[in-house]
N, C-alpha and C positions, 0 to 999 in steps of 0.2 A: 521396646522390650524391657520389662522390669528386671532389675538386678537382684540376685539373692541377697537377703539381709541377714547377716549372722547375728546370733545372740551376744556373742563375745567379740570385742574388737579392740585393737590397739591403735590409739591415735598418736601420730607423730607430728609435732609442731615444727613446720618448716622454718618459721620465723625465729623460733628459739634456737634451732640448730645452727642457722646462719649467724645469728647474733653471738652465740657461743664461739663459733669459729672465728669471727671477726675480732671478738674480744681477746681470745687467746693469741691471735696473730699480732695484736697490738702490744703484747707484753715485751717483745724484743724486736728491734729492727734488723737483727742479725740472724734470728732463728725462724725458719719457715716451718709451717705446720704440715705434718703428714698424717692425715686422719687414719685411725685404726678401725677397720671394719670387720675384724675377726669375730667368730661366734655369732654370725648373722647380725653384725653391727651391734653387739651386746644386746641382741634380741630386738633391736629397733627395726630391723629389716635391711639386709645388706643392699638390695636393689634400690629400695626407697631412699636410703641415706646417701648412697653413691650418686644417684640421679640428681639429688639436690645439690650436693657439694661439687659435683662435676662441673657445674656452671661457674664455679669460683676458680677453677683451674689450680687445684693443689699440686704440690710438687710430685707427689705420688700417694696412692692409697696403700695401706698395709693390710694384708690378709694373712690367714694362717695356713691355708691349704691350696692345693691345685684346684680342688673342687670350688672353693670360694672365688678363686681367680677366674675360673670358667664362668661362674655366675655373672660376674661383672662383664666379661667379654660378650656373653650372650645378651646382656642388657645394653650393649653398644656404648659402654663407658669409655671415654676418650683419655682420661688421665692415666698416667703410668701406674703399674701395679707391682708391688713388691710382695713376694710370698715369703713370710718370715719363718714358717714352720718347715720341717723337713719334707723334701720331695724326693721320692724314689726316682733316680734318673731313668729307670726303665719305663716309667710312665710318661716320659717326655719324647719318646721316639716316634710318636704317631704323626705329628705335623709341626710345622714351624709355629712358635708361640711368641707373643710380644711381652712376656713377663720378665721381671728381674727376680733373683733368688738370694736369700740369705744362706751363706755357706760357712761351715766350720771344720771342713776337712778336705784334704787334697783329693782323695778318691771321689768324694762328693762333687767337688768342683770339676774334676776331669770328666765325670759321668754326665754332668749337665752340659758341658761344652761339646762333648761327643755327639749328643743328640740335638743340641741347640747351639751351634757354633757362634751364632750372633748374640747369644744371651749375655746380659750384664749381671753382675753379682755384687752383693754387699757382704763384706767379710765380718763375721760375728766373732767378737773377742770376749772371752770370759774374763771379766775384770775382778771377779771375787764372789759372784753370786753362785757359781758352780752349778749352773744348769747347762744349757747348750753353750757352745763357743770354744774357740781355741785358747788354751791357757796362755797367759802372757809369757811364761817361761818356755813355751814351745813355739811361740810365734815366729821368732827369727829363723829357726830351722825350717818352718813351713814356707816362709818367704824365700829362703835360699833355693828351694826346690822348684819354684815357679818358673815356667817358661815365659817368654815375652808375651805370647798370646794370652796366657792365663793372667798375667799382670794387667794387661790392657782390658781385661774383662771386669776388673774391679772398679766399680764406680762409687762404692760406699763402704764405710767402716762403721760398725755399730756395736753397742753393748747395752746392758740394761741395769738400772740402779735398783737395788733391793729396798732401800730405805731413803728415798729422795726427800721425804718430809723432814728429815733431820740432817741439816747441813753440818752439824757439829759432831755427828756420829763418826767415830774413828774408821769404821769399815766403809762408810760412805766416802769419806775423804780418800781412803785407800783406793776405792774403785775409780774415783776421778783421776787420781795420780796414775793409776795403771792404764787408764784410757789415754791419757796424755802420752805416756811412754809408747803405747801401741801405735798411735798416730805418727809419732816421731820415727818409729821403726819402719813404718810403711814408706815414709819419705826417704829414709836411708836407702831403701831398695827401689827408689824412683817410682813409687806409687803415690799418686796425688788424688785421692778420692774426691769426687764432686760433692758427695753428701757425707757429712760426719755427724752421726746422731747417737747420743747417749741418753738424752732426756725422755721422760714419759710425762704424764699429766702432772704429778706432784713436782717433778723436776723442773718443768717450765714455770709452774706457779711459784716455785721457790728459787727461781733462776738467780735473783739478785744475791741470795746468800750462797748458792752453789757456784755461781759464776760460770755457768755452762756456756754462755754465749762467747766466752773467751776461747773456747776450744771446739765448739760445735756450731753447725749452721742449720740444723734441722732437729725437730722433736717429733716422736711418734706419740700422738695424742689420742687416747681412747676415752676413758670415763669422763674427763672434764668436758669433752666435746658434747657429751650427752647430759651435761649439767650436774654431774656427780663428782665430788672431789673429797679427798681425805684432808685437804687443806681448806678451811672455811673461806668461801669467796661468794659474796652477794651478787657478783656480776654474772655468775653462771646460773642458768635456769634449766630445770629438768625438762626434758624433751618428750618423754613418754607418759602416756596415760592409758590405763586399762579400764574398759567399761564392760558391763554386762547388763542384763535386764531381769527383773523379777518374773519367775514363772509360776509361783504359787504363794498365796498368803493364807495363814490359818491362825486361829486362836490357840493359846497354850495356857493351861491352868496351873496354878501353884502346885508344886510337887512333881509335875510331869517332867520327863527326861528327854534329851535330844541326842541323836546320833549314835554312832558306834561306841560301844563300851559304856554308854550312859554317863559320859563325863560331865554333862551339864544337867543341873536340876533347877527348874524355875522357882525363884523365891517368891514370886507373886504372879497373878494372872497377867497375860500380855499378848502380844501379836508377833509372829515370826514370819519371815519371808524365805523362800527357797530360791537359790541362785543356781543357774546351769553352768557352774564353773567349779573346778576342784584342783587337787594337787597334780593331776595329769596336765592341766592347762597352765599351771604355774602359781596357784595359790598354795604356798608351802604348808604342809601338814602341821608344822610347828606353830602355825598361827591359830590352831584350834584353841578356842577359849581365850585368845590373846589379841588377835588381830581385829581391825575395824574396817568398815567400808563407809562411803558417803552416799546418802540418799536425800535428795532435796536439801542439801547443805547440813544435814543432820548426821552426826557420827553414830554409826550403828555397829555394835559389837558382834563379832563372829561367835556363835555359841555351838558347843558340841564339837566333835571331830570334823575336820575338813575331809570330805570323801573324795574319791577319785575324780568325779565329775560334778559333784554337788556340794554346796556350802549353805548353811543355815545362819541367818542373822536375826538379831532382835530389832524389830522395827516399831516397837511400842510407842516411841517418841515421835514418830513421823505421822503427820496429819494427812488425811485424804490419800492414803497410799493405795496403789492398785497394781494388778498384774500388768507387766509391760513397762513399768517405771524404770528409768535408767539408774544404774548403780555404778559409782566410781570405785573400783576395786583398789587401784593404785592411782593416787592423784599425782599431778606434776606441779603442785603448789606446796606451800608450807603447811600441809595438813598432816594429821597423825598417820595417815595411810599412804604417804608418798614412799617411794622405794627406799630411801635412806632411813626414815623413821621405822618403816616396817622391818627392815633388816636388823635394826638395833633391838627391836622387841624380842627377836629370837636369837640374839647373839650371833648374827651372821654378817656377811658383807653384802653390799648392794648387788655385786655381781651374781651372788647365789640366787637372788630373787630374779634378776633380769634373765639370766641364761636358761632358766627353767620355764620361761614363757613359751608355750607350745608353738613350734615353727609354723604349723599350718594355720594358726589364727590370723585373720586378716589384719594387715597393717594399712592404715589409712592416713595419708598425709593431709594435714589440715592447715 
């Protein structure tokens, strides 16, 4: 039986993902990697990525929501799962679940243990980023109020660095010192977490300067795992590639205009191709008249406005072009249209490009 062949497809390189994981694991013999699979594994496909990495036995996977944790459970993932985002304890009363939870409030902790008495938790401390987390100056009072059962449920302590790229930044240094104080406080109250994790991707890559391995034994790694880093590193390779196919080719004459608002006018006669992909699918509208795609190793500019489901590109430079030819929308090599370079073109961050890749688009592990 023939399988349906989509026009648009996201390819995930298994080898590159595994190589990135192994490289990141090699950076410290004291810090273990906890892969971050939130937001559909940064749009790489949560099931696909988890299935690959599950074979390597990571210490645990990090997800954002109960929904994502269920996705992994349904996929028969064996590795432990930490839910980092807030979970309403009411949603845990249906059945026994094998997850761990990040907590930052006593009521939240008690609600989780009421529904899931066997649950383990990671205490989230706000070390200065001032998002979620227990403030350091409120931590001791929190710890005083814990019962023995609640203390025994704590298997991890965690926080998050806002600027791990800069080891000399005074606020970064303050965050690290606050985290040290938090760990010391837990020990004062006879809480000895198995997992101590402050680092993220830039934190691990900058570990020697931040000296995180002196106080932590795990790092939650997201973007670097997928080959994207705010710290230049040639050992990391981008994992994701987005492809589509040409659905129409036509001539365009000098002076003719393309797309909504007529923002592009041809300076000379040429050839254009229509692609069945647009901003709904993840081709950012800001790439209108700025972005490029690759066709037969030729760089082809996006012309006119990117539409909801269609994009037009100039293919005048491509020889023997035809309907059905493959188009690389986002490359995973050092091309102008890889995710990092594409984001720079529109003054965005790579996450913005990745997380808008349509969830229903097929992910294919290669």
